[in-house]
N, C-alpha and C positions, 0 to 999 in steps of 0.2 A: 894142779890143773895142767893138762897138756897144751902146749902152744901149737895152734893150727895156722898154717900159712897157705895162701892161695896165690898162684901165679897164673896170669892170663897171657896166652900167646896167640897171636893172630897171623902168623906166617907173613911178616913184613907189612901187614895191613892191606896188601893188594891181592891176596889170594881170593878167587871167586867164592871159595867155601865159607868165607867170613863176611861177605858183603851184606847179608840180611840183618846183621846185628850191629848195635852200637856198643862197642866194647867198654866205653866209659860208663854207659848206663848199666851194663852187666855188673861191672865192678862196684858201682855205687849202690846197687840193690843189695849185693852181698854185704858190703861195708855197713850200710844203714841197719841191717838186721843183726850185725855183730856176730855173724856165724864163724868168723875167723879172727885171729889176732892181728894179722896183717894181710895186705893184698897188694900185689904189684903187677904191672903190665910190662912184658918184654916183647920186642918186635919179632924175635926169632930165636927161641931157646935152643934149637937144634944146631945153631951156628957155633963157631969157636968161642965167640964172646958169650954166648948163652951158657956153654959149659963152664967158662970161668965164673960167670955170675952165679950159677948153681953151686959150684964148688965153694966159692967164697961165702955165700949165704949159709950153706949147710955146715961149714966148718965151725961156725960159732956155737954149735950145739944148742941153739935157742929154739929150734924148730923140732917139735915132736912128731907132727903129722904134716905132710906136704901134699897139697892138692894142686894139680896143674890142669887147667881147662884149656884145651887146644885140640890137637888132632887125635888120632887113634891111640888109646892108652897102651896097647902093645908096642906100637912104634915108639911112644914116649919112653917106655922102659928100656928099650934097646938104645935109643939115642942118648939117654941120660946116664947110661951105665957107667961111663968113665967118671963123670962128675960125682955120682953116688959113691963109687969106690974111693976116689981121691979124698972125699970128705968123710968117709966112713959112715955114711947115712944108710941105714937099712932099708932095702927096697920094700920091706913089709910095712913101712911107714909112708910109702908113696902111693898116691891115689890119682890116677889119670882120669880125666873127664872129657869125653868126646863132645865138642860143641860145634863141629863143622856143619855147615848147611842148616844152621838153626837161626831163628830170629832172636831178638833180645830176650823176650819172655821165655822162649824154649831153652835158651842157654842158661838163664837164671834158674829155671826149674831143674835142669840137669845137674847143675852145681849143687843146689840145695839138697837134692836127692842123695848125692854122694857125700856131702859134708855132714848132713844130718842136722838136727835141731841145735839151737843155741844151748850152751851149758847153763845150768841153773845158777 
């Protein structure tokens, strides 16, 4: 079975694009349904410490599919390029989910749509 990880990023928690949602409720909804094997919140994945976090996390080779719910997925791919290269994580196993300007329920639905159903 492939290990799926979900990272939630809310641009330091003060970006207006994330004010309508409760990020903890989003994470708990996904966690309760067991759609992923792990879930974490990072305040700013595009910062230098975010790159280090991603590199360290993915070097362990315990993540087969990575989902990041945050800003535009195209931007995410560009911003995380160095971390993916350093950890040798294939970008074909990365799935960005746009959750900006969504409320809690909309963000949960967007993530569920991308992650897919729970494995049997």
